[in-house]
C-alpha positions as CSV (number, residue, x, y, z in Angstrom):
1,M,0.0,0.0,0.0
2,T,1.4,3.3,-1.0
3,M,0.6,6.7,0.5
4,K,0.2,9.9,-1.2
5,P,3.2,12.3,-0.8
6,S,1.0,14.9,1.0
7,N,-0.3,12.3,3.5
8,R,3.2,11.0,4.0
9,A,4.4,14.5,4.9
10,K,1.5,15.0,7.3
11,L,2.3,11.7,9.0
12,R,6.0,12.6,9.3
13,R,5.1,15.9,10.8
14,L,2.7,14.3,13.3
15,L,5.2,11.7,14.3
16,G,7.9,14.4,14.7
17,I,5.7,16.6,16.9
18,S,4.6,13.5,18.9
19,A,8.2,12.5,19.5
20,A,9.1,16.0,20.6
21,I,6.2,16.1,23.1
22,V,7.2,12.7,24.5
23,A,10.8,13.8,24.8
24,L,9.9,17.0,26.6
25,A,7.5,15.1,28.9
26,F,10.3,12.7,29.9
27,A,12.8,15.5,30.3
28,G,10.4,17.4,32.6
29,Y,9.5,14.2,34.5
30,G,13.1,13.3,35.3
31,H,14.2,16.9,36.1
32,H,13.5,18.1,39.6
33,S,12.3,21.6,39.6
34,A,14.1,24.1,41.9
35,V,12.1,24.3,45.1
36,I,12.7,27.3,47.3
37,N,13.0,26.1,50.8
38,P,12.2,28.9,53.3
39,H,13.6,27.1,56.3
40,L,17.1,27.7,57.8
41,S,17.7,23.9,57.7
42,F,15.7,20.7,57.4
43,F,16.1,16.9,57.2
44,H,13.7,14.3,55.9
45,G,14.3,10.6,56.3
46,S,12.6,7.4,57.3
47,G,9.2,9.1,57.4
48,E,10.3,11.8,59.8
49,T,11.0,15.4,59.0
50,V,12.5,18.2,61.1
51,Y,12.5,21.9,60.1
52,I,14.5,24.7,61.8
53,D,13.3,28.3,61.4
54,S,14.3,31.6,63.0
55,M,12.1,33.1,65.7
56,D,12.1,36.3,67.8
57,A,13.3,35.3,71.3
58,R,10.8,37.8,72.8
59,V,7.9,35.8,71.2
60,A,9.2,32.5,72.5
61,M,9.6,33.8,76.1
62,D,6.4,35.8,76.1
63,C,8.2,39.0,76.8
64,E,6.8,42.4,75.8
65,A,8.9,44.6,73.6
66,P,11.2,46.8,75.8
67,E,10.3,50.3,76.5
68,P,12.1,52.9,74.4
69,A,15.3,54.4,75.7
70,R,15.0,57.6,77.6
71,N,17.9,60.1,77.6
72,G,20.2,57.6,76.0
73,N,19.7,55.1,78.9
74,P,18.0,51.8,78.2
75,A,14.8,51.0,79.9
76,P,14.8,48.6,82.9
77,G,14.9,45.1,81.6
78,G,15.8,46.3,78.1
79,A,19.2,44.5,78.1
80,A,17.7,41.1,78.6
81,Q,14.5,41.5,76.6
82,G,15.7,43.8,73.8
83,N,18.7,41.8,72.6
84,S,17.2,39.4,70.2
85,T,18.2,38.4,66.6
86,N,16.6,38.7,63.3
87,A,16.4,36.0,60.6
88,N,20.0,36.6,59.7
89,G,21.3,36.1,63.3
90,A,22.3,39.7,63.8
91,A,21.4,41.6,66.9
92,T,18.3,43.7,66.4
93,S,18.7,46.1,69.2
94,G,21.0,46.9,72.1
95,S,24.7,47.3,72.2
96,S,26.8,45.1,69.8
97,L,29.1,44.5,72.8
98,R,26.5,42.7,74.8
99,P,25.5,39.1,74.3
100,H,22.2,38.7,72.4
101,L,19.6,35.9,72.2
102,S,19.1,33.7,69.2
103,C,15.9,31.7,69.0
104,F,15.0,28.8,66.7
105,L,11.6,27.2,66.1
106,M,11.9,23.5,65.5
107,S,9.1,21.5,63.9
108,W,9.2,17.7,63.9
109,S,6.9,15.4,62.1
110,D,7.3,11.9,63.5
111,N,6.4,8.5,62.1
112,I,4.8,6.8,65.1
113,K,1.7,4.8,64.3
114,H,-1.6,6.2,65.4
115,D,-2.4,3.2,67.6
116,D,1.0,3.2,69.4
117,E,0.0,5.0,72.6
118,I,3.1,3.9,74.5
119,G,5.4,5.2,71.7
120,M,3.5,8.5,71.6
121,A,3.8,8.9,75.4
122,Q,7.5,8.2,75.3
123,R,8.0,10.7,72.5
124,E,6.1,13.4,74.4
125,K,8.1,12.7,77.6
126,Y,11.4,13.0,75.6
127,I,10.3,16.3,74.0
128,Q,9.3,17.8,77.4
129,F,12.3,16.6,79.4
130,G,15.1,15.4,77.2
131,M,15.1,17.4,73.9
132,R,16.6,20.6,75.3
133,R,19.9,19.0,76.3
134,D,20.3,17.2,73.0
135,W,20.6,20.4,70.9
136,V,23.9,22.3,70.9
137,A,24.5,25.5,68.9
138,L,27.9,26.4,67.4
139,A,28.9,30.0,67.1
140,G,32.4,30.8,65.9
141,G,33.6,27.5,67.2
142,D,32.0,27.8,70.6
143,S,29.4,25.3,71.9
144,I,26.4,27.0,73.3
145,Y,23.5,25.2,75.2
146,A,20.0,26.5,75.2
147,N,19.0,28.4,78.3
148,F,15.3,28.5,77.5
149,F,12.9,25.8,76.0
150,R,9.2,26.1,75.3
151,Q,7.1,23.5,73.7
152,R,4.2,24.7,71.6
153,P,0.8,23.0,71.8
154,L,0.5,19.9,69.6
155,L,-0.8,20.8,66.1
156,D,-1.7,17.2,65.7
157,R,-0.4,13.9,67.1
158,H,2.5,13.7,64.8
159,L,3.6,17.4,64.5
160,H,5.6,18.7,67.4
161,Q,7.0,22.3,67.7
162,W,9.3,23.9,70.3
163,A,11.5,27.0,70.6
164,L,15.1,27.0,71.8
165,V,16.7,30.2,72.9
166,Y,20.5,30.5,73.0
167,P,22.6,33.3,74.6
168,V,25.1,34.2,71.9
169,P,28.4,36.0,72.7
170,A,28.8,39.5,71.2
171,G,30.1,39.6,67.7
172,R,29.1,36.0,66.9
173,R,26.2,34.3,65.4
174,I,25.0,30.7,65.3
175,D,25.8,29.0,62.1
176,T,25.2,25.3,63.0
177,L,22.9,23.4,65.3
178,V,24.1,19.9,66.4
179,Y,21.6,17.2,67.5
180,T,23.5,14.8,69.8
181,G,20.6,12.6,71.0
182,S,19.7,9.2,69.8
183,E,15.9,9.3,70.4
184,T,15.0,10.1,66.8
185,V,15.3,8.5,63.4
186,W,17.7,11.1,62.1
187,G,20.2,10.3,64.9
188,K,23.2,12.5,65.6
189,R,23.3,15.1,62.9
190,L,24.7,18.6,62.0
191,F,22.1,21.1,60.8
192,I,24.0,23.8,58.9
193,L,21.9,27.0,58.9
194,K,21.2,28.7,55.6
195,R,21.7,32.4,56.0
196,D,21.3,35.3,53.5
């Protein structure tokens, strides 16, 4: 059976276009698009995910904003409450010679089964009483332990959030958080913080 030349050209054109569409579809399917991750650091593995975000220390500690300075003198309590950090880890107020507070909001989605009441109770106990000592911050080579911990109410049975506040020496900023515990799937791990 022979085809007319005009039909043969149309068929070739149709096959060429179809091949190009299939090639583009496979190229797009295999290529991972660039996803902008707004978190300072995160880890996902074995069904568990942990996210680390920056947070104002005054919010975590339920402190009100310090009163404005009068006659060049800071308001009472301004040194402790006013020295917090922004998302880049830089002091937002107060003298650059004083230590400042750096706060991180941690979010942890676990993989415990819904019917495992004992596992859920052990996880909750660990978060309330053991989690704080397992996070160490590194600032310019110095190890810093959190001096304040606050757990946020559970968003659901598998999503836990807490805030850790670290006192950071003047002129330094936290660039890495180290998890030293063994109670989680991710184990001992460095979380290098993504800064602008």
